[in-house]
C-alpha positions in Angstrom: 29.4 7.2 6.1 31.6 5.6 3.6 29.2 2.8 3.3 26.5 5.0 2.7 28.2 6.8 0.0 29.4 4.0 -1.8 26.0 2.3 -1.9 24.6 5.6 -3.1 27.4 5.7 -5.9 26.6 2.1 -6.8 23.1 2.8 -7.3 23.9 6.0 -9.2 26.1 4.1 -11.7 23.6 1.0 -11.9 20.9 3.4 -12.8 22.7 4.7 -15.8 20.6 3.0 -18.5 17.8 4.4 -16.9 18.9 7.7 -16.9 19.6 7.3 -20.8 16.4 5.9 -21.5 14.8 8.9 -19.8 17.1 11.2 -21.2 16.2 10.0 -24.7 12.5 9.7 -24.3 12.5 13.6 -23.0 14.7 14.6 -26.3 12.0 13.0 -28.7 9.2 15.5 -29.4 5.7 14.5 -29.3 6.1 11.7 -26.6 5.5 13.9 -23.7 8.8 13.1 -21.7 8.8 13.7 -18.2 5.9 15.0 -16.2 5.4 18.9 -15.7 7.6 19.9 -12.6 9.7 16.7 -12.5 13.2 18.1 -11.7 16.7 16.5 -12.7 17.1 15.7 -9.1 14.0 14.3 -8.6 14.7 11.9 -11.9 18.1 10.8 -10.5 16.6 10.1 -7.0 13.4 8.2 -8.6 15.6 6.1 -10.9 18.3 5.3 -7.9 15.2 3.9 -6.1 14.0 2.1 -9.3 16.9 0.3 -9.6 17.1 -0.6 -5.9 13.4 -1.8 -6.3 14.3 -3.8 -9.5 17.1 -5.5 -7.8 15.1 -6.8 -4.8 11.9 -7.6 -6.6 13.2 -8.2 -10.6 15.1 -11.9 -9.8 11.9 -13.2 -7.9 9.7 -11.8 -10.6 11.4 -13.2 -13.4 11.7 -16.7 -11.5 7.8 -16.6 -11.4 7.4 -15.8 -14.7 9.7 -18.5 -16.1 7.8 -21.1 -13.7 4.4 -19.9 -14.9 5.1 -20.2 -18.8 6.7 -23.5 -19.0 7.5 -25.1 -22.0 10.3 -24.5 -24.2 13.3 -22.5 -22.4 12.8 -19.3 -24.9 9.7 -18.9 -23.9 10.5 -18.9 -20.1 12.9 -16.4 -21.2 10.8 -14.5 -23.1 8.1 -14.2 -20.0 11.2 -13.5 -17.9 12.1 -10.1 -19.8 8.6 -9.4 -20.1 7.8 -9.5 -16.6 11.1 -7.2 -15.9 10.1 -5.1 -18.6 6.5 -4.4 -17.3 8.0 -3.8 -13.9 10.2 -1.6 -15.2 7.5 0.2 -16.8 5.2 0.4 -13.7 8.2 2.0 -11.9 8.6 4.8 -14.8 4.9 5.6 -15.5 4.6 8.1 -12.2 7.6 10.0 -13.7 6.9 10.2 -17.5 3.8 12.2 -19.2 2.5 9.2 -20.9 2.6 5.4 -20.5 4.2 5.5 -24.0 7.2 7.5 -22.6 7.5 5.1 -19.5 7.7 2.3 -22.2 10.1 3.5 -24.5 12.4 4.6 -21.6 11.9 1.3 -19.9 12.8 -0.3 -23.2 15.6 1.4 -24.0 17.1 0.9 -20.4 16.4 -2.9 -20.9 18.2 -3.1 -24.4 21.2 -1.5 -22.6 21.2 -3.3 -19.6 21.5 -6.7 -22.1 23.9 -5.5 -24.2 26.4 -4.8 -21.4 25.4 -7.7 -19.2 28.3 -10.1 -20.8 30.7 -7.6 -20.3 29.8 -7.1 -16.7 29.9 -10.7 -16.1 33.2 -11.0 -17.5 34.5 -8.2 -15.2 32.7 -10.0 -12.1 34.3 -13.2 -13.1 37.8 -11.6 -13.4 37.3 -9.9 -10.1 36.6 -13.2 -8.5 39.5 -15.0 -10.0 41.7 -12.1 -8.5 40.4 -12.5 -5.1 40.6 -16.2 -5.1 44.3 -16.5 -6.5 
């Protein structure tokens, strides 16, 4: 039971950028926000499932995109980010009222993830150093 609670809390915390993206889209007038009838509980559950899918599928999808593009390293990185954004957009479309709403929510989420990635990496390195020594 404790392991399940830990797993659910980890998914909830890691879906925070998605929640911020969806909340922003819901607050912008004219975009449509969420589909009618989508409750906050459904949003949280859907976003937790989206994070679980993104973790499982995201890394292999990025590797495939990098290999397909070839050429300079920046082109491969751009293709990997585009693949991630496209996959996240695909996961957001069923919940949002329009494709534009899904794109904006996904874009905000990716920017937030990328902004905090160096901080998370440094925390991980520090935790590994503590565990080893």
